[in-house]
All heavy atoms as a GROMACS GRO file, in nm:
protein
  641
    1MET      N    1   0.367   7.124  12.072
    1MET     CA    2   0.395   6.983  12.055
    1MET      C    3   0.544   6.958  12.071
    1MET      O    4   0.627   7.028  12.016
    1MET     CB    5   0.349   6.939  11.916
    1MET     CG    6   0.365   6.794  11.894
    1MET     SD    7   0.287   6.752  11.737
    1MET     CE    8   0.349   6.590  11.719
    2MET      N    9   0.577   6.862  12.148
    2MET     CA   10   0.716   6.831  12.179
    2MET      C   11   0.776   6.742  12.071
    2MET      O   12   0.718   6.640  12.033
    2MET     CB   13   0.722   6.761  12.313
    2MET     CG   14   0.857   6.746  12.367
    2MET     SD   15   0.842   6.684  12.535
    2MET     CE   16   1.006   6.634  12.563
    3LYS      N   17   0.892   6.782  12.020
    3LYS     CA   18   0.960   6.699  11.922
    3LYS      C   19   1.026   6.582  11.992
    3LYS      O   20   1.088   6.598  12.097
    3LYS     CB   21   1.066   6.780  11.848
    3LYS     CG   22   1.009   6.874  11.746
    3LYS     CD   23   1.118   6.951  11.680
    3LYS     CE   24   1.179   6.864  11.574
    3LYS     NZ   25   1.277   6.934  11.492
    4ARG      N   26   1.011   6.466  11.936
    4ARG     CA   27   1.066   6.347  12.000
    4ARG      C   28   1.215   6.332  11.969
    4ARG      O   29   1.294   6.302  12.056
    4ARG     CB   30   0.991   6.225  11.951
    4ARG     CG   31   1.021   6.104  12.029
    4ARG     CD   32   0.919   6.002  12.006
    4ARG     NE   33   0.948   5.891  12.096
    4ARG     CZ   34   0.893   5.777  12.090
    4ARG    NH1   35   0.802   5.755  11.998
    4ARG    NH2   36   0.922   5.683  12.172
    5PHE      N   37   1.252   6.353  11.846
    5PHE     CA   38   1.391   6.343  11.806
    5PHE      C   39   1.438   6.480  11.758
    5PHE      O   40   1.397   6.525  11.652
    5PHE     CB   41   1.410   6.240  11.696
    5PHE     CG   42   1.390   6.100  11.744
    5PHE    CD1   43   1.276   6.030  11.712
    5PHE    CD2   44   1.486   6.039  11.822
    5PHE    CE1   45   1.258   5.901  11.756
    5PHE    CE2   46   1.470   5.910  11.868
    5PHE     CZ   47   1.354   5.840  11.835
    6THR      N   48   1.522   6.541  11.836
    6THR     CA   49   1.577   6.668  11.794
    6THR      C   50   1.693   6.642  11.698
    6THR      O   51   1.740   6.530  11.684
    6THR     CB   52   1.628   6.747  11.915
    6THR    OG1   53   1.729   6.671  11.979
    6THR    CG2   54   1.515   6.774  12.014
    7THR      N   55   1.739   6.746  11.636
    7THR     CA   56   1.851   6.733  11.543
    7THR      C   57   1.976   6.685  11.616
    7THR      O   58   2.052   6.603  11.564
    7THR     CB   59   1.878   6.869  11.477
    7THR    OG1   60   1.759   6.914  11.416
    7THR    CG2   61   1.988   6.858  11.373
    8ARG      N   62   1.995   6.732  11.738
    8ARG     CA   63   2.111   6.690  11.817
    8ARG      C   64   2.107   6.540  11.847
    8ARG      O   65   2.207   6.471  11.837
    8ARG     CB   66   2.117   6.768  11.947
    8ARG     CG   67   2.239   6.732  12.028
    8ARG     CD   68   2.247   6.800  12.161
    8ARG     NE   69   2.203   6.938  12.155
    8ARG     CZ   70   2.162   7.006  12.260
    8ARG    NH1   71   2.160   6.951  12.379
    8ARG    NH2   72   2.124   7.131  12.249
    9LYS      N   73   1.988   6.490  11.885
    9LYS     CA   74   1.976   6.348  11.915
    9LYS      C   75   2.002   6.263  11.791
    9LYS      O   76   2.070   6.160  11.799
    9LYS     CB   77   1.837   6.316  11.969
    9LYS     CG   78   1.820   6.346  12.114
    9LYS     CD   79   1.688   6.295  12.162
    9LYS     CE   80   1.673   6.319  12.311
    9LYS     NZ   81   1.548   6.266  12.363
   10VAL      N   82   1.951   6.306  11.678
   10VAL     CA   83   1.974   6.231  11.554
   10VAL      C   84   2.122   6.231  11.519
   10VAL      O   85   2.177   6.127  11.478
   10VAL     CB   86   1.888   6.290  11.440
   10VAL    CG1   87   1.926   6.228  11.306
   10VAL    CG2   88   1.740   6.268  11.469
   11ALA      N   89   2.189   6.345  11.540
   11ALA     CA   90   2.333   6.352  11.510
   11ALA      C   91   2.412   6.262  11.604
   11ALA      O   92   2.506   6.193  11.562
   11ALA     CB   93   2.381   6.496  11.521
   12ILE      N   94   2.374   6.258  11.732
   12ILE     CA   95   2.445   6.173  11.828
   12ILE      C   96   2.421   6.026  11.796
   12ILE      O   97   2.515   5.946  11.794
   12ILE     CB   98   2.403   6.209  11.971
   12ILE    CG1   99   2.458   6.345  12.009
   12ILE    CG2  100   2.451   6.103  12.070
   12ILE    CD1  101   2.405   6.398  12.140
   13TYR      N  102   2.295   5.989  11.772
   13TYR     CA  103   2.266   5.850  11.737
   13TYR      C  104   2.339   5.810  11.608
   13TYR      O  105   2.396   5.701  11.599
   13TYR     CB  106   2.116   5.828  11.717
   13TYR     CG  107   2.039   5.811  11.844
   13TYR    CD1  108   1.935   5.896  11.876
   13TYR    CD2  109   2.069   5.709  11.933
   13TYR    CE1  110   1.862   5.882  11.992
   13TYR    CE2  111   1.998   5.693  12.049
   13TYR     CZ  112   1.893   5.780  12.078
   13TYR     OH  113   1.823   5.764  12.193
   14GLY      N  114   2.336   5.895  11.510
   14GLY     CA  115   2.404   5.866  11.383
   14GLY      C  116   2.554   5.850  11.401
   14GLY      O  117   2.615   5.759  11.345
   15SER      N  118   2.614   5.937  11.482
   15SER     CA  119   2.758   5.928  11.508
   15SER      C  120   2.794   5.800  11.582
   15SER      O  121   2.895   5.736  11.554
   15SER     CB  122   2.805   6.049  11.589
   15SER     OG  123   2.782   6.167  11.519
   16MET      N  124   2.710   5.762  11.678
   16MET     CA  125   2.734   5.638  11.751
   16MET      C  126   2.726   5.517  11.659
   16MET      O  127   2.812   5.429  11.662
   16MET     CB  128   2.634   5.622  11.865
   16MET     CG  129   2.656   5.711  11.980
   16MET     SD  130   2.526   5.680  12.100
   16MET     CE  131   2.560   5.810  12.216
   17LEU      N  132   2.623   5.513  11.578
   17LEU     CA  133   2.607   5.400  11.487
   17LEU      C  134   2.721   5.394  11.385
   17LEU      O  135   2.772   5.286  11.354
   17LEU     CB  136   2.472   5.408  11.416
   17LEU     CG  137   2.350   5.379  11.503
   17LEU    CD1  138   2.221   5.403  11.426
   17LEU    CD2  139   2.355   5.238  11.556
   18PHE      N  140   2.762   5.510  11.337
   18PHE     CA  141   2.873   5.515  11.242
   18PHE      C  142   3.002   5.466  11.307
   18PHE      O  143   3.077   5.387  11.248
   18PHE     CB  144   2.890   5.656  11.187
   18PHE     CG  145   3.001   5.669  11.088
   18PHE    CD1  146   2.990   5.612  10.962
   18PHE    CD2  147   3.116   5.738  11.121
   18PHE    CE1  148   3.094   5.623  10.871
   18PHE    CE2  149   3.219   5.750  11.031
   18PHE     CZ  150   3.208   5.692  10.906
   19GLY      N  151   3.028   5.510  11.429
   19GLY     CA  152   3.149   5.467  11.500
   19GLY      C  153   3.150   5.317  11.526
   19GLY      O  154   3.251   5.250  11.505
   20PHE      N  155   3.036   5.263  11.572
   20PHE     CA  156   3.028   5.119  11.594
   20PHE      C  157   3.038   5.041  11.464
   20PHE      O  158   3.098   4.934  11.459
   20PHE     CB  159   2.899   5.081  11.668
   20PHE     CG  160   2.906   5.107  11.814
   20PHE    CD1  161   2.815   5.191  11.875
   20PHE    CD2  162   3.004   5.048  11.892
   20PHE    CE1  163   2.821   5.216  12.010
   20PHE    CE2  164   3.010   5.072  12.027
   20PHE     CZ  165   2.919   5.157  12.087
   21PHE      N  166   2.981   5.095  11.358
   21PHE     CA  167   2.992   5.028  11.228
   21PHE      C  168   3.137   5.020  11.183
   21PHE      O  169   3.182   4.916  11.134
   21PHE     CB  170   2.907   5.104  11.124
   21PHE     CG  171   2.917   5.045  10.986
   21PHE    CD1  172   2.848   4.929  10.954
   21PHE    CD2  173   2.996   5.104  10.890
   21PHE    CE1  174   2.858   4.875  10.827
   21PHE    CE2  175   3.006   5.051  10.764
   21PHE     CZ  176   2.937   4.935  10.732
   22MET      N  177   3.210   5.128  11.200
   22MET     CA  178   3.350   5.129  11.158
   22MET      C  179   3.436   5.035  11.243
   22MET      O  180   3.537   4.984  11.198
   22MET     CB  181   3.407   5.270  11.162
   22MET     CG  182   3.342   5.363  11.062
   22MET     SD  183   3.348   5.303  10.893
   22MET     CE  184   3.514   5.344  10.849
   23LEU      N  185   3.395   5.012  11.367
   23LEU     CA  186   3.472   4.923  11.454
   23LEU      C  187   3.434   4.777  11.437
   23LEU      O  188   3.520   4.689  11.443
   23LEU     CB  189   3.450   4.962  11.600
   23LEU     CG  190   3.544   5.065  11.657
   23LEU    CD1  191   3.503   5.098  11.799
   23LEU    CD2  192   3.686   5.017  11.654
   24GLU      N  193   3.307   4.748  11.422
   24GLU     CA  194   3.259   4.611  11.433
   24GLU      C  195   3.214   4.548  11.302
   24GLU      O  196   3.173   4.433  11.302
   24GLU     CB  197   3.143   4.606  11.533
   24GLU     CG  198   3.176   4.663  11.668
   24GLU     CD  199   3.282   4.584  11.742
   24GLU    OE1  200   3.294   4.463  11.716
   24GLU    OE2  201   3.352   4.643  11.824
   25SER      N  202   3.215   4.617  11.195
   25SER     CA  203   3.166   4.563  11.069
   25SER      C  204   3.281   4.505  10.988
   25SER      O  205   3.398   4.516  11.028
   25SER     CB  206   3.098   4.673  10.988
   25SER     OG  207   3.196   4.762  10.939
   26PRO      N  208   3.254   4.445  10.877
   26PRO     CA  209   3.363   4.396  10.791
   26PRO      C  210   3.455   4.506  10.739
   26PRO      O  211   3.556   4.476  10.677
   26PRO     CB  212   3.289   4.327  10.675
   26PRO     CG  213   3.159   4.289  10.732
   26PRO     CD  214   3.126   4.396  10.832
   27MET      N  215   3.423   4.631  10.766
   27MET     CA  216   3.514   4.740  10.728
   27MET      C  217   3.649   4.725  10.797
   27MET      O  218   3.750   4.772  10.749
   27MET     CB  219   3.454   4.876  10.767
   27MET     CG  220   3.336   4.917  10.685
   27MET     SD  221   3.383   4.961  10.518
   27MET     CE  222   3.473   5.110  10.548
   28ILE      N  223   3.649   4.656  10.910
   28ILE     CA  224   3.774   4.640  10.984
   28ILE      C  225   3.872   4.550  10.909
   28ILE      O  226   3.992   4.557  10.929
   28ILE     CB  227   3.744   4.588  11.126
   28ILE    CG1  228   3.860   4.622  11.218
   28ILE    CG2  229   3.714   4.439  11.127
   28ILE    CD1  230   3.829   4.613  11.362
   29LEU      N  231   3.821   4.467  10.819
   29LEU     CA  232   3.910   4.382  10.740
   29LEU      C  233   3.998   4.465  10.647
   29LEU      O  234   4.108   4.424  10.611
   29LEU     CB  235   3.829   4.280  10.662
   29LEU     CG  236   3.754   4.178  10.747
   29LEU    CD1  237   3.670   4.088  10.659
   29LEU    CD2  238   3.850   4.096  10.830
   30MET      N  239   3.947   4.582  10.607
   30MET     CA  240   4.029   4.670  10.524
   30MET      C  241   4.147   4.725  10.602
   30MET      O  242   4.251   4.754  10.546
   30MET     CB  243   3.944   4.787  10.471
   30MET     CG  244   3.847   4.746  10.365
   30MET     SD  245   3.740   4.879  10.305
   30MET     CE  246   3.827   5.026  10.333
   31ALA      N  247   4.129   4.740  10.733
   31ALA     CA  248   4.236   4.797  10.816
   31ALA      C  249   4.322   4.691  10.880
   31ALA      O  250   4.415   4.724  10.953
   31ALA     CB  251   4.173   4.883  10.924
   32ASN      N  252   4.296   4.566  10.854
   32ASN     CA  253   4.371   4.458  10.918
   32ASN      C  254   4.506   4.440  10.849
   32ASN      O  255   4.531   4.341  10.782
   32ASN     CB  256   4.290   4.328  10.914
   32ASN     CG  257   4.349   4.223  11.003
   32ASN    OD1  258   4.439   4.251  11.080
   32ASN    ND2  259   4.298   4.102  10.992
   33LYS      N  260   4.591   4.540  10.866
   33LYS     CA  261   4.723   4.541  10.804
   33LYS      C  262   4.824   4.597  10.903
   33LYS      O  263   4.790   4.676  10.990
   33LYS     CB  264   4.723   4.629  10.680
   33LYS     CG  265   4.626   4.584  10.574
   33LYS     CD  266   4.619   4.682  10.461
   33LYS     CE  267   4.514   4.635  10.362
   33LYS     NZ  268   4.486   4.732  10.260
   34ILE      N  269   4.947   4.553  10.887
   34ILE     CA  270   5.052   4.608  10.972
   34ILE      C  271   5.107   4.736  10.910
   34ILE      O  272   5.134   4.833  10.979
   34ILE     CB  273   5.162   4.504  10.995
   34ILE    CG1  274   5.106   4.389  11.076
   34ILE    CG2  275   5.281   4.567  11.063
   34ILE    CD1  276   5.203   4.278  11.102
   35GLU      N  277   5.123   4.734  10.780
   35GLU     CA  278   5.174   4.851  10.708
   35GLU      C  279   5.059   4.936  10.661
   35GLU      O  280   4.958   4.881  10.619
   35GLU     CB  281   5.258   4.807  10.590
   35GLU     CG  282   5.383   4.731  10.627
   35GLU     CD  283   5.488   4.819  10.692
   35GLU    OE1  284   5.489   4.940  10.664
   35GLU    OE2  285   5.567   4.766  10.769
   36PRO      N  286   5.063   5.062  10.664
   36PRO     CA  287   5.173   5.148  10.706
   36PRO      C  288   5.178   5.160  10.858
   36PRO      O  289   5.075   5.154  10.925
   36PRO     CB  290   5.138   5.281  10.642
   36PRO     CG  291   4.990   5.283  10.636
   36PRO     CD  292   4.951   5.140  10.613
   37MET      N  293   5.294   5.179  10.907
   37MET     CA  294   5.313   5.204  11.050
   37MET      C  295   5.291   5.353  11.074
   37MET      O  296   5.340   5.437  10.999
   37MET     CB  297   5.455   5.165  11.092
   37MET     CG  298   5.489   5.019  11.067
   37MET     SD  299   5.415   4.908  11.184
   37MET     CE  300   5.535   4.915  11.314
   38VAL      N  301   5.214   5.385  11.174
   38VAL     CA  302   5.188   5.525  11.209
   38VAL      C  303   5.255   5.551  11.344
   38VAL      O  304   5.214   5.495  11.445
   38VAL     CB  305   5.037   5.553  11.217
   38VAL    CG1  306   5.011   5.698  11.253
   38VAL    CG2  307   4.969   5.515  11.087
   39MET      N  308   5.357   5.632  11.343
   39MET     CA  309   5.436   5.662  11.464
   39MET      C  310   5.484   5.532  11.530
   39MET      O  311   5.484   5.520  11.653
   39MET     CB  312   5.356   5.747  11.562
   39MET     CG  313   5.326   5.886  11.508
   39MET     SD  314   5.249   5.997  11.624
   39MET     CE  315   5.092   5.921  11.652
   40GLY      N  316   5.520   5.434  11.452
   40GLY     CA  317   5.570   5.308  11.503
   40GLY      C  318   5.463   5.210  11.549
   40GLY      O  319   5.493   5.105  11.603
   41ILE      N  320   5.337   5.247  11.530
   41ILE     CA  321   5.225   5.162  11.571
   41ILE      C  322   5.162   5.103  11.446
   41ILE      O  323   5.141   5.174  11.347
   41ILE     CB  324   5.121   5.246  11.648
   41ILE    CG1  325   5.185   5.311  11.771
   41ILE    CG2  326   5.004   5.160  11.692
   41ILE    CD1  327   5.095   5.408  11.842
   42PRO      N  328   5.131   4.972  11.447
   42PRO     CA  329   5.067   4.911  11.330
   42PRO      C  330   4.934   4.979  11.296
   42PRO      O  331   4.861   5.026  11.385
   42PRO     CB  332   5.045   4.766  11.371
   42PRO     CG  333   5.140   4.742  11.481
   42PRO     CD  334   5.160   4.872  11.550
   43PHE      N  335   4.901   4.981  11.169
   43PHE     CA  336   4.783   5.052  11.121
   43PHE      C  337   4.654   4.999  11.185
   43PHE      O  338   4.563   5.074  11.215
   43PHE     CB  339   4.774   5.042  10.969
   43PHE     CG  340   4.658   5.116  10.912
   43PHE    CD1  341   4.655   5.254  10.912
   43PHE    CD2  342   4.550   5.049  10.858
   43PHE    CE1  343   4.548   5.323  10.861
   43PHE    CE2  344   4.442   5.116  10.807
   43PHE     CZ  345   4.441   5.254  10.808
   44PHE      N  346   4.648   4.868  11.208
   44PHE     CA  347   4.528   4.809  11.266
   44PHE      C  348   4.501   4.865  11.406
   44PHE      O  349   4.387   4.897  11.441
   44PHE     CB  350   4.543   4.657  11.272
   44PHE     CG  351   4.424   4.586  11.326
   44PHE    CD1  352   4.306   4.583  11.256
   44PHE    CD2  353   4.430   4.520  11.448
   44PHE    CE1  354   4.195   4.517  11.305
   44PHE    CE2  355   4.321   4.454  11.497
   44PHE     CZ  356   4.202   4.452  11.426
   45LEU      N  357   4.607   4.880  11.485
   45LEU     CA  358   4.591   4.936  11.619
   45LEU      C  359   4.553   5.083  11.613
   45LEU      O  360   4.468   5.131  11.690
   45LEU     CB  361   4.720   4.916  11.699
   45LEU     CG  362   4.716   4.959  11.844
   45LEU    CD1  363   4.605   4.885  11.919
   45LEU    CD2  364   4.849   4.933  11.909
   46VAL      N  365   4.613   5.157  11.521
   46VAL     CA  366   4.579   5.298  11.504
   46VAL      C  367   4.432   5.312  11.464
   46VAL      O  368   4.360   5.400  11.513
   46VAL     CB  369   4.673   5.364  11.401
   46VAL    CG1  370   4.627   5.504  11.365
   46VAL    CG2  371   4.815   5.367  11.454
   47TRP      N  372   4.387   5.224  11.375
   47TRP     CA  373   4.247   5.226  11.330
   47TRP      C  374   4.152   5.210  11.450
   47TRP      O  375   4.058   5.285  11.468
   47TRP     CB  376   4.225   5.114  11.228
   47TRP     CG  377   4.085   5.098  11.179
   47TRP    CD1  378   3.987   5.024  11.237
   47TRP    CD2  379   4.027   5.157  11.064
   47TRP    NE1  380   3.871   5.032  11.164
   47TRP    CE2  381   3.894   5.114  11.058
   47TRP    CE3  382   4.075   5.242  10.966
   47TRP    CZ2  383   3.808   5.153  10.956
   47TRP    CZ3  384   3.990   5.281  10.864
   47TRP    CH2  385   3.858   5.236  10.860
   48ASN      N  386   4.179   5.109  11.531
   48ASN     CA  387   4.094   5.085  11.648
   48ASN      C  388   4.099   5.200  11.747
   48ASN      O  389   3.995   5.242  11.800
   48ASN     CB  390   4.134   4.954  11.717
   48ASN     CG  391   4.081   4.835  11.644
   48ASN    OD1  392   3.971   4.838  11.594
   48ASN    ND2  393   4.160   4.730  11.637
   49LEU      N  394   4.217   5.250  11.775
   49LEU     CA  395   4.230   5.361  11.869
   49LEU      C  396   4.159   5.485  11.818
   49LEU      O  397   4.096   5.559  11.896
   49LEU     CB  398   4.377   5.391  11.898
   49LEU     CG  399   4.451   5.284  11.979
   49LEU    CD1  400   4.599   5.320  11.987
   49LEU    CD2  401   4.391   5.272  12.118
   50MET      N  402   4.169   5.510  11.688
   50MET     CA  403   4.104   5.628  11.630
   50MET      C  404   3.952   5.620  11.646
   50MET      O  405   3.888   5.717  11.689
   50MET     CB  406   4.140   5.640  11.483
   50MET     CG  407   4.078   5.759  11.414
   50MET     SD  408   4.114   5.765  11.240
   50MET     CE  409   4.022   5.625  11.179
   51TRP      N  410   3.893   5.505  11.618
   51TRP     CA  411   3.747   5.494  11.628
   51TRP      C  412   3.699   5.488  11.772
   51TRP      O  413   3.591   5.537  11.804
   51TRP     CB  414   3.696   5.377  11.546
   51TRP     CG  415   3.706   5.409  11.400
   51TRP    CD1  416   3.790   5.354  11.309
   51TRP    CD2  417   3.634   5.511  11.330
   51TRP    NE1  418   3.774   5.414  11.188
   51TRP    CE2  419   3.680   5.511  11.197
   51TRP    CE3  420   3.537   5.603  11.367
   51TRP    CZ2  421   3.630   5.599  11.102
   51TRP    CZ3  422   3.488   5.691  11.271
   51TRP    CH2  423   3.535   5.687  11.141
   52TRP      N  424   3.779   5.430  11.861
   52TRP     CA  425   3.742   5.436  12.003
   52TRP      C  426   3.751   5.579  12.054
   52TRP      O  427   3.669   5.622  12.135
   52TRP     CB  428   3.829   5.342  12.087
   52TRP     CG  429   3.776   5.204  12.085
   52TRP    CD1  430   3.835   5.095  12.029
   52TRP    CD2  431   3.650   5.157  12.135
   52TRP    NE1  432   3.754   4.985  12.042
   52TRP    CE2  433   3.640   5.021  12.108
   52TRP    CE3  434   3.545   5.220  12.202
   52TRP    CZ2  435   3.530   4.945  12.144
   52TRP    CZ3  436   3.434   5.144  12.237
   52TRP    CH2  437   3.428   5.008  12.208
   53GLY      N  438   3.850   5.653  12.011
   53GLY     CA  439   3.859   5.794  12.047
   53GLY      C  440   3.741   5.874  11.995
   53GLY      O  441   3.686   5.960  12.065
   54PHE      N  442   3.700   5.843  11.873
   54PHE     CA  443   3.583   5.910  11.814
   54PHE      C  444   3.459   5.881  11.897
   54PHE      O  445   3.382   5.971  11.931
   54PHE     CB  446   3.564   5.862  11.670
   54PHE     CG  447   3.438   5.909  11.605
   54PHE    CD1  448   3.427   6.038  11.559
   54PHE    CD2  449   3.329   5.824  11.591
   54PHE    CE1  450   3.310   6.082  11.499
   54PHE    CE2  451   3.213   5.866  11.533
   54PHE     CZ  452   3.202   5.996  11.486
   55LEU      N  453   3.438   5.753  11.932
   55LEU     CA  454   3.320   5.717  12.012
   55LEU      C  455   3.325   5.778  12.151
   55LEU      O  456   3.223   5.820  12.206
   55LEU     CB  457   3.306   5.566  12.020
   55LEU     CG  458   3.251   5.500  11.896
   55LEU    CD1  459   3.256   5.348  11.909
   55LEU    CD2  460   3.109   5.545  11.871
   56THR      N  461   3.444   5.785  12.209
   56THR     CA  462   3.457   5.848  12.341
   56THR      C  463   3.419   5.995  12.334
   56THR      O  464   3.349   6.046  12.422
   56THR     CB  465   3.601   5.832  12.391
   56THR    OG1  466   3.631   5.692  12.399
   56THR    CG2  467   3.619   5.895  12.527
   57ALA      N  468   3.460   6.063  12.230
   57ALA     CA  469   3.424   6.204  12.214
   57ALA      C  470   3.274   6.220  12.194
   57ALA      O  471   3.213   6.311  12.250
   57ALA     CB  472   3.501   6.263  12.096
   58VAL      N  473   3.212   6.130  12.118
   58VAL     CA  474   3.067   6.137  12.096
   58VAL      C  475   2.992   6.113  12.228
   58VAL      O  476   2.899   6.186  12.262
   58VAL     CB  477   3.022   6.036  11.989
   58VAL    CG1  478   2.871   6.023  11.985
   58VAL    CG2  479   3.075   6.076  11.853
   59PHE      N  480   3.036   6.013  12.304
   59PHE     CA  481   2.970   5.986  12.432
   59PHE      C  482   2.991   6.100  12.531
   59PHE      O  483   2.901   6.133  12.608
   59PHE     CB  484   3.018   5.854  12.491
   59PHE     CG  485   2.960   5.734  12.423
   59PHE    CD1  486   3.042   5.637  12.370
   59PHE    CD2  487   2.824   5.718  12.411
   59PHE    CE1  488   2.990   5.527  12.307
   59PHE    CE2  489   2.770   5.608  12.348
   59PHE     CZ  490   2.853   5.512  12.296
   60LEU      N  491   3.107   6.160  12.531
   60LEU     CA  492   3.132   6.275  12.619
   60LEU      C  493   3.040   6.391  12.581
   60LEU      O  494   2.980   6.454  12.668
   60LEU     CB  495   3.279   6.317  12.612
   60LEU     CG  496   3.315   6.439  12.696
   60LEU    CD1  497   3.299   6.407  12.845
   60LEU    CD2  498   3.457   6.483  12.667
   61TYR      N  499   3.030   6.418  12.452
   61TYR     CA  500   2.940   6.525  12.406
   61TYR      C  501   2.796   6.493  12.445
   61TYR      O  502   2.722   6.580  12.492
   61TYR     CB  503   2.952   6.542  12.255
   61TYR     CG  504   2.855   6.642  12.200
   61TYR    CD1  505   2.876   6.779  12.218
   61TYR    CD2  506   2.742   6.603  12.129
   61TYR    CE1  507   2.788   6.871  12.170
   61TYR    CE2  508   2.653   6.695  12.080
   61TYR     CZ  509   2.675   6.828  12.100
   61TYR     OH  510   2.586   6.921  12.052
   62ALA      N  511   2.755   6.367  12.428
   62ALA     CA  512   2.618   6.328  12.464
   62ALA      C  513   2.594   6.344  12.613
   62ALA      O  514   2.489   6.393  12.656
   62ALA     CB  515   2.593   6.184  12.420
   63TYR      N  516   2.692   6.309  12.693
   63TYR     CA  517   2.677   6.324  12.838
   63TYR      C  518   2.668   6.471  12.877
   63TYR      O  519   2.585   6.509  12.959
   63TYR     CB  520   2.796   6.257  12.908
   63TYR     CG  521   2.799   6.281  13.056
   63TYR    CD1  522   2.710   6.214  13.140
   63TYR    CD2  523   2.888   6.371  13.112
   63TYR    CE1  524   2.712   6.237  13.276
   63TYR    CE2  525   2.891   6.394  13.247
   63TYR     CZ  526   2.803   6.328  13.329
   63TYR     OH  527   2.803   6.351  13.464
   64LEU      N  528   2.754   6.552  12.820
   64LEU     CA  529   2.756   6.693  12.859
   64LEU      C  530   2.632   6.768  12.813
   64LEU      O  531   2.599   6.872  12.870
   64LEU     CB  532   2.882   6.760  12.803
   64LEU     CG  533   3.014   6.712  12.864
   64LEU    CD1  534   3.132   6.779  12.794
   64LEU    CD2  535   3.017   6.739  13.013
   65THR      N  536   2.564   6.720  12.712
   65THR     CA  537   2.445   6.789  12.663
   65THR      C  538   2.316   6.725  12.713
   65THR      O  539   2.208   6.766  12.671
   65THR     CB  540   2.443   6.792  12.510
   65THR    OG1  541   2.449   6.660  12.459
   65THR    CG2  542   2.557   6.875  12.455
   66ASN      N  543   2.325   6.628  12.803
   66ASN     CA  544   2.206   6.562  12.860
   66ASN      C  545   2.112   6.511  12.751
   66ASN      O  546   1.992   6.533  12.756
   66ASN     CB  547   2.128   6.658  12.949
   66ASN     CG  548   2.171   6.650  13.091
   66ASN    OD1  549   2.238   6.555  13.130
   66ASN    ND2  550   2.133   6.749  13.170
   67TRP      N  551   2.165   6.440  12.655
   67TRP     CA  552   2.085   6.399  12.540
   67TRP      C  553   1.980   6.296  12.574
   67TRP      O  554   1.880   6.284  12.506
   67TRP     CB  555   2.176   6.346  12.431
   67TRP     CG  556   2.240   6.216  12.467
   67TRP    CD1  557   2.338   6.197  12.557
   67TRP    CD2  558   2.207   6.088  12.417
   67TRP    NE1  559   2.371   6.066  12.564
   67TRP    CE2  560   2.291   5.997  12.480
   67TRP    CE3  561   2.115   6.043  12.322
   67TRP    CZ2  562   2.286   5.861  12.451
   67TRP    CZ3  563   2.110   5.909  12.295
   67TRP    CH2  564   2.194   5.820  12.360
   68GLY      N  565   1.996   6.220  12.680
   68GLY     CA  566   1.902   6.113  12.710
   68GLY      C  567   1.791   6.151  12.803
   68GLY      O  568   1.693   6.079  12.817
   69SER      N  569   1.802   6.266  12.868
   69SER     CA  570   1.700   6.302  12.965
   69SER      C  571   1.590   6.381  12.897
   69SER      O  572   1.614   6.464  12.811
   69SER     CB  573   1.762   6.385  13.076
   69SER     OG  574   1.812   6.505  13.024
   70ALA      N  575   1.470   6.351  12.940
   70ALA     CA  576   1.355   6.425  12.889
   70ALA      C  577   1.338   6.551  12.973
   70ALA      O  578   1.354   6.550  13.094
   70ALA     CB  579   1.230   6.339  12.896
   71LYS      N  580   1.310   6.658  12.905
   71LYS     CA  581   1.289   6.782  12.977
   71LYS      C  582   1.147   6.785  13.031
   71LYS      O  583   1.052   6.756  12.959
   71LYS     CB  584   1.310   6.902  12.884
   71LYS     CG  585   1.453   6.918  12.842
   71LYS     CD  586   1.468   7.038  12.754
   71LYS     CE  587   1.612   7.052  12.711
   71LYS     NZ  588   1.632   7.167  12.625
   72ALA      N  589   1.135   6.816  13.156
   72ALA     CA  590   1.003   6.828  13.215
   72ALA      C  591   0.946   6.964  13.180
   72ALA      O  592   1.010   7.066  13.203
   72ALA     CB  593   1.012   6.812  13.366
   73PRO      N  594   0.825   6.970  13.121
   73PRO     CA  595   0.772   7.099  13.078
   73PRO      C  596   0.742   7.193  13.194
   73PRO      O  597   0.753   7.314  13.180
   73PRO     CB  598   0.645   7.062  13.002
   73PRO     CG  599   0.616   6.920  13.033
   73PRO     CD  600   0.740   6.859  13.086
   74SER      N  601   0.706   7.141  13.311
   74SER     CA  602   0.670   7.230  13.421
   74SER      C  603   0.792   7.293  13.487
   74SER      O  604   0.783   7.402  13.543
   74SER     CB  605   0.589   7.152  13.526
   74SER     OG  606   0.670   7.048  13.578
   75THR      N  607   0.909   7.228  13.483
   75THR     CA  608   1.027   7.283  13.547
   75THR      C  609   1.118   7.356  13.450
   75THR      O  610   1.220   7.409  13.490
   75THR     CB  611   1.108   7.171  13.614
   75THR    OG1  612   1.149   7.079  13.515
   75THR    CG2  613   1.027   7.102  13.722
   76GLY      N  614   1.083   7.355  13.323
   76GLY     CA  615   1.164   7.424  13.224
   76GLY      C  616   1.294   7.352  13.196
   76GLY      O  617   1.391   7.413  13.158
   77GLY      N  618   1.298   7.223  13.217
   77GLY     CA  619   1.417   7.145  13.186
   77GLY      C  620   1.510   7.126  13.302
   77GLY      O  621   1.609   7.057  13.293
   78LYS      N  622   1.481   7.190  13.416
   78LYS     CA  623   1.568   7.172  13.533
   78LYS      C  624   1.522   7.052  13.612
   78LYS      O  625   1.405   7.020  13.617
   78LYS     CB  626   1.564   7.297  13.621
   78LYS     CG  627   1.618   7.417  13.550
   78LYS     CD  628   1.614   7.537  13.638
   78LYS     CE  629   1.668   7.658  13.563
   78LYS     NZ  630   1.659   7.776  13.644
   79ARG      N  631   1.619   6.988  13.675
   79ARG     CA  632   1.587   6.870  13.757
   79ARG      C  633   1.554   6.909  13.898
   79ARG      O  634   1.596   7.000  13.953
   79ARG     CB  635   1.705   6.773  13.757
   79ARG     CG  636   1.722   6.715  13.623
   79ARG     CD  637   1.835   6.616  13.629
   79ARG     NE  638   1.860   6.572  13.492
   79ARG     CZ  639   1.945   6.479  13.460
   79ARG    NH1  640   2.014   6.417  13.552
   79ARG    NH2  641   1.965   6.444  13.337
   0.00000   0.00000   0.00000
């Protein structure tokens, strides 16, 4: 029997949802501050760049592991 959601898929989906939540939810109001400055950059900009970097890393990992493609049982997962 083929598992529909593997542990890797659940981790990728969870990471994506967490990253989008941190960027787009009212959590961003906590970071809507100029101080503290991080390397001369306002904290709000650092917050956004950090979460976009996190999401980029998650999407890169998802792409490299072929998380969205279904494995064909007859070909053993090869295309």
